[in-house]
N, C-alpha and C positions, 0 to 999 in steps of 0.2 A: 389287492386292496390298497397296499402302500402306493403302487404305481398309479392307481386311479385317483387317490388323494393328491398325489403330486401333480397330476395333470390338471385336476380341478383348481389347485392352488396357483398353478402357472397361468391358467386361463383367467382366474380372478385378478391376478397381478397385472396381466396384459390389459384387461378391461379397465382397471383403476388407472393405469398409466395413460390409456387412450382418453379417459374421462378428464384426467388432470390436464393433458395436453390441449384438448379441445376447449376446456373452460379457461385455461390460461390464454390461449390465442384469442378467445372471444373478448377478453378484457382489454386488450390493446394497451397503449400507454408507453411509458419510458421504462426500459429494463436496464438496470445497472449490473453489468456482467463482469465478474472477476476472471482474469486470464492468467496463465502460468507466469511465474517470475523467472523461469529458466527451463524447466522440464516440461515439454509439450504434453506429456502423459498426465499432467495435473489438471488439464481442462476437464470439467465435469460433463457427463452426458447431457444434463439439462442446459448448461451453458452453451454447449455445441449446438443443440437443437434451436435455442433462441437465436444464436448468431446466424444460423441457416435460414430461419423462418421469418425473421424480422424484415419489415419493408426496407429498412436501411440500418446500417451500423455506423455510428459516429466513432471515429478513432483518431488517435494522434499520429499514427504512421500506417498508411494503407498497406505498404509493402510488408511490414511486420505481421499484420493481421492476416494478409493473404497467405503468407508462408505458414502461419500457424494452422489455418484452415486446410491448406494443402496437405499438411502432415496427417490430417484426419480425413482426407479424401472428401472435403466439403468446400462449398463456396457460399459466399453471402450474396443476397440478391442485389445489394447496392452498398457501396462504401462512401461515406462522407467524411472529409477531413475536418477534424475539430480539435484544436489545441490552444495553448495559452496566447498564441499570436493571431488567432482567428479573429476577423472583424466581427463587431456586434451583429452584423447582418447574417452571419452564419448561424448564430444562436437564434435569431429571429426566424430564420427559415425552418430550423428544427422545431421550434414552438408552433409555427404555422402548420407543419405537417402533423404534429401531435394533436392539435385542435381539430384537424380534419379527420381524426380517427386512425391515423397511422400508428403502427407499432415500431418503435425505434429502440435500438440497443446502444448503450454507451460503454465503451471500454477505454482503458488507459493503455500505455505502451506495454505495461506488464503489471500483474497484481490486481488489487482491488481499486476500481475507479473512485475518484474524489479524494484519495489520499495523496496529497502533494501533486494534484493536477487540477485543471480548470473546470472539471465537470460539475462542481458544486454550484457554479453560477447558473448553469442550465437547470439543474435540479431545483434550485431556489425559485426560478421563474416558472417552472412546471408546476410546482406546488401552489404558487400564487394563482395560476391559471386553472387549478382544479383538475389537473391531468393525473391519471392513475400512475403510481410509481411502484415498481417492483424491483426486487434484488435477487440475483443469482450469486450467492456468496462463494468464496473459494480462496485461492492463494493470496497471501499478503506478505510483502517483504518485511514489513514492520514486525509482524508476529513471528515470522520465521527467524529473524535475527534475535528477537527476544528469547525464543526457545533455545536457540543455539548458544546464547551467551552464557547460560548458567547463572544469570543474575536474577534477583527476586522478580517474579512475573505478576505478583498479586496486585501491585499498583505501579503504573508506569505512565509517562507522558511522552507523546510523540511530538517533536518540535520541528519536523521537516528539515528543509535545507537552511542552514544558518545564513543570515543576510550577507551579501557579497561585500558590503562596505563595513569597515572595521568598527566604526562607532556603534551602529545599530547591532552589530553582531556581539560586541562586548556587553552591551546593555542587556541583550537577551541572555547571555551566559550568566551575568551577575544576578539577574532576576530569578534564576533557577538554581543557583549554586547551593542554596540552603535546603532545597527540596529533598525530602526523604525518599521519594519514589525513584524508580529507575527511569533514566532519560534516554531517548532514542533520537538520533539525528541521521539524515541522509547527507552524504558528502561526496562531491566529485573527487576522484582519486588523485588528480593532478595537484591538489592543494592539501593533501592529507598530512604531510610532514608539518607544514605551518599550523594547520588546524589542531593537531594533537598537542603541539607545544603551547599553543594559545590556551587550549582547554586545561592543560596541566597548570598553567599560571593562574587561571581564574578559579577552576574547580578544586585545585589541589590534587594530591595523589589519592586515588580511589580505585576500586575494581572496575575493569572495563573489558570490552570485547569489540572486535572488528570482524565484520562478515562481508564476504563478497562472493559472487558467482554462486549464490545459494541455489540448491537443487540441481546444479549442473555437475558434470563429471569432475571439474577442477574446483569444486567448492573449497573455500578457505575460511577458517575461523581462527582468529588469534585472540587468546585470552591472557590476562595478566593485570598488573596495575597500570594505571594511565602513564606513569613514569616509564615503566618497562616498555610499553608499546610505543611511546614517543621516541625512546632511545632506539628501539628496534628499527623503526622506519626512517630514522636519521641516517642509518647506515645502508639503507636499501634504495633501489630505484623506485620511483613512484609507480604503483600498480596502475592498471588500466581500468576504465569503467567507473562504477559507482560503489562507494563503500557505505555500509550501515554501521554507525558508531553507537554502541550501547554503554552507558555509564551507570555505575551503581549510585544509589542515593547518597546524600550527605552523611558522613560519619557521625555517629552519636556524639562523639567528643566535641565536634565542631558546633553542634546545636547547644550542648551544655555550656561551652565557652561563650557563645553568643548570649545565652540566658544570664550567665554570671555577669557578663559585661553590662547588660541592660540593668540588672539589679544594682550594680555599683553606681551606674549613672543616675538611677532613680533615688538612690540613697544620698 
């Protein structure tokens, strides 16, 4: 009896899976597909199926995606290069294919697309054109770093890569230094020393964490005060790759001091 029930349940699950697959394929449109940020095993079965079955996959790096699919013994039907330096004609071509009924998948180099990548421009145009939009959620470097940081996750702001020019970068930091939420930045490792020192000067000392190589064998997470981390990396060679910086919100005493100063000025 137990075995018979198990077989029936398994058959029902297979039938539901087949129904979902067919109905999803029939919809067509643009699929936003999250890919691993480091560990290839984090690619979901649904994401893998979409990448295999889409008419074409838009990606920032064709070699990286081919390597990921190879690890899963899979291949995409067609790969189209799409990144922040792609000419507008590349986006126009993707929109034309979508309007003709094609199913396209969009991925970033790693993690969830549209987060600090040019995909949102295509999505915006697709929505305007009435093209169906779907998402296959999954890995996110922003959320992974937030979880590893040990800092309050209930409210946070992701501010992407700080501007390369000093003026706009400092204006961004100053605009957020009184925010009570956790702040998350992406940062090229080669400028980490200078950036930590700059953040310390603008944000003041507060809890912070640095994460790199997340989900990989050599994952690193450094936690401490911003001053401690700035001092630590002054004595180290610059790491390679990309760093995710997580800063705690503004200390309460800073907000109270600002309120008291405003009260005095009003008086």
